[in-house]
C-alpha positions in Angstrom: 25.3 159.0 -105.6 21.8 157.7 -106.1 23.1 155.0 -108.5 25.7 154.0 -105.9 23.1 153.7 -103.2 20.8 151.8 -105.4 23.5 149.3 -106.3 24.4 148.9 -102.6 20.8 148.3 -101.7 20.4 145.7 -104.4 23.5 143.9 -103.2 22.1 143.8 -99.6 18.8 142.4 -100.9 20.5 139.7 -103.0 22.8 138.7 -100.2 19.9 138.5 -97.8 17.9 136.4 -100.3 20.8 134.0 -100.7 21.2 133.7 -97.0 17.5 133.0 -96.6 17.7 130.2 -99.1 20.6 128.6 -97.2 18.7 128.9 -94.0 15.6 127.0 -95.2 13.9 124.6 -92.8 13.5 120.9 -93.6 10.3 119.9 -95.5 8.1 116.9 -95.6 6.4 115.6 -98.8 4.9 112.6 -100.5 8.3 111.1 -100.9 9.4 111.8 -97.3 11.4 114.5 -95.7 14.1 116.7 -97.3 16.9 118.2 -95.2 17.5 122.0 -95.1 20.6 123.5 -96.7 23.5 124.5 -94.5 22.1 126.3 -91.4 23.9 128.1 -88.6 22.5 127.6 -85.1 23.6 129.0 -81.7 22.9 127.6 -78.3 24.1 125.5 -75.4 25.5 121.9 -75.9 24.0 119.5 -73.4 25.2 115.9 -73.2 22.6 113.4 -72.1 24.3 110.5 -70.3 21.3 108.2 -70.2 20.5 104.7 -71.4 20.9 106.2 -74.9 23.6 108.8 -74.9 23.1 111.9 -77.1 23.9 115.5 -77.6 21.3 118.4 -77.5 21.6 121.9 -78.7 19.4 124.2 -76.6 18.8 127.0 -79.0 19.1 130.7 -78.1 16.2 131.4 -80.4 13.5 129.2 -81.9 14.5 127.7 -85.2 12.2 125.8 -87.6 9.6 125.6 -84.8 12.0 124.0 -82.3 13.8 125.3 -79.2 16.2 122.2 -79.2 17.7 120.0 -81.9 19.8 116.9 -81.6 23.4 117.2 -82.7 24.9 114.3 -84.7 28.1 113.8 -86.6 27.2 111.3 -89.3 30.3 109.5 -90.6 32.5 112.1 -88.7 34.6 112.2 -85.5 32.4 113.0 -82.5 35.3 114.5 -80.5 34.3 118.1 -81.3 30.9 117.6 -79.7 32.4 115.8 -76.7 34.9 118.5 -75.8 32.3 121.3 -76.2 29.6 119.8 -74.0 28.4 122.5 -71.5 29.6 125.3 -73.8 27.6 127.8 -75.9 28.5 127.2 -79.5 27.8 128.1 -83.1 27.1 125.0 -85.3 26.7 124.7 -89.0 25.1 121.9 -91.0 21.8 120.7 -92.5 18.7 120.1 -90.4 16.3 117.3 -90.9 13.5 115.4 -89.2 14.5 112.5 -87.1 13.9 109.3 -89.2 13.9 106.6 -86.5 13.4 106.0 -82.8 17.2 106.0 -82.4 16.9 109.8 -82.2 15.7 111.5 -79.0 14.3 114.7 -80.5 12.0 115.5 -83.5 14.8 117.3 -85.5 18.5 116.9 -85.7 21.5 118.7 -87.2 24.3 116.9 -89.0 27.1 119.1 -87.7 29.7 120.0 -90.3 31.4 122.7 -88.3 31.1 123.7 -84.6 32.9 126.4 -82.6 32.6 127.9 -79.1 30.9 131.2 -78.6 32.3 133.2 -75.7 34.1 131.7 -72.8 34.3 127.9 -72.9 36.0 125.4 -70.7 36.7 122.4 -73.0 36.0 119.0 -71.5 38.2 115.9 -72.1 36.9 113.6 -74.8 35.3 110.4 -73.8 37.7 107.4 -73.2 38.1 105.0 -76.1 37.5 101.4 -75.0 37.3 100.0 -78.5 40.7 98.2 -78.3 40.2 96.6 -74.9 39.9 92.9 -74.7 39.0 90.5 -71.8 41.9 89.0 -69.8 43.1 85.9 -71.6 43.2 84.0 -68.3 39.4 84.3 -67.9 37.1 81.6 -69.4 33.7 82.8 -68.1 32.2 85.7 -66.2 28.9 87.3 -65.2 27.4 90.6 -66.3 24.8 92.5 -64.2 23.1 95.7 -65.3 21.1 98.1 -63.2 18.7 99.9 -65.4 16.7 102.9 -64.2 13.9 103.4 -66.7 12.4 106.5 -65.0 12.3 109.7 -67.1 15.6 111.6 -67.2 19.2 110.7 -67.8 20.1 107.5 -66.0 23.1 105.6 -67.4 23.1 101.8 -67.2 25.3 100.7 -64.3 27.4 97.6 -65.1 28.9 95.1 -62.7 31.1 92.4 -64.3 32.5 89.7 -62.1 34.2 86.3 -62.0 33.7 84.2 -58.8 32.7 87.3 -57.0 35.7 89.4 -58.1 35.0 92.6 -60.0 36.5 92.8 -63.5 37.5 96.2 -64.7 37.1 98.1 -66.8 33.7 96.6 -67.5 33.8 98.0 -71.1 36.4 95.3 -72.0 33.8 92.6 -71.1 30.4 93.9 -72.0 28.5 96.3 -74.2 24.9 97.1 -75.0 22.7 99.1 -77.3 19.1 100.3 -77.2 17.2 99.9 -80.5 14.8 102.4 -82.0 12.0 100.2 -80.7 13.4 100.3 -77.2 14.7 96.8 -77.1 17.9 96.5 -75.0 20.6 94.1 -76.2 23.6 93.0 -74.1 26.7 91.6 -75.6 29.9 89.9 -74.3 33.5 90.9 -74.9 35.6 89.8 -77.8 36.0 86.0 -78.0 33.0 85.3 -75.7 29.4 84.3 -76.3 26.2 84.7 -74.2 25.5 81.6 -72.1 22.5 82.4 -69.7 20.2 85.4 -69.5 18.3 86.4 -66.4 16.7 89.4 -64.6 13.5 91.2 -63.9 10.8 88.9 -65.3 8.7 91.8 -66.6 11.5 92.8 -69.0 11.3 89.4 -70.7 14.9 88.3 -70.5 15.7 86.0 -73.4 18.2 85.1 -76.1 18.3 86.9 -79.5 19.1 83.5 -81.2 20.2 80.6 -79.1 22.5 80.2 -76.1 26.2 80.1 -77.1 25.4 81.0 -80.7 27.9 83.4 -82.2 25.1 85.8 -83.2 23.4 85.6 -79.9 22.7 88.6 -77.6 21.0 89.0 -74.2 17.6 90.5 -75.0 15.4 92.6 -72.7 12.3 94.7 -73.1 12.4 97.6 -70.6 9.3 99.2 -72.2 7.1 96.3 -71.4 8.4 96.2 -67.9 7.6 99.9 -67.5 4.1 99.4 -68.7 3.6 96.8 -65.9 5.0 99.3 -63.3 8.6 98.0 -63.2 11.1 100.8 -63.9 14.1 99.8 -61.8 15.4 96.7 -63.5 18.1 94.2 -62.6 19.2 92.5 -65.8 22.1 90.2 -66.6 23.7 87.5 -68.5 26.7 85.2 -68.4 29.5 85.0 -70.9 31.6 82.0 -71.8 34.7 81.9 -74.0 34.2 80.4 -77.5 36.0 77.2 -78.1 
């Protein structure tokens, strides 16, 4: 009986040690950071619908010195995160320190597996606008962006028009991205190039290359505008069809 108990105790100790190794936190060293092994986290999924859109996992318990981590799906479909926003979940994947300003928290988890915990009302996935194209009858149009740079989640509000008529959905005609250095780039729809750039002067509206160049983008610096006290920005550009 004692031998059996001893074997059982050793088995528990070994399993616990293996689990502990798999739950290691990320580390930093002379050569940079190293991600943890697979780690299981539990918490609430929050979608931040701001200028930069991202997913947060508010943890039930502190993990690796953090009460929140950013959830990403590197080279994977993001649908699972989208439909579980607002739900308590159990996620599995390595954790690492955020390498660039494109991340919104200090640490992130590259999610390999995620499942709801308890009652969960699944949300619809985000619409896919990737295949939309501008109307072939349109040769030029105007893009205006309302940017609220105050703290918190404030999505960019787009107004796309031609001769005063609203063009919908705007995602067929315009897109943007915010760099890790907080530079905002605006782009035209497929088959169009940026013609003119305008907006709040403190945001330094300009061209990335040259007007009507195929590699051009409308460029703005909301960070510099905020430093000067301007946080509600009206930015825009016009688009013209390429010959």
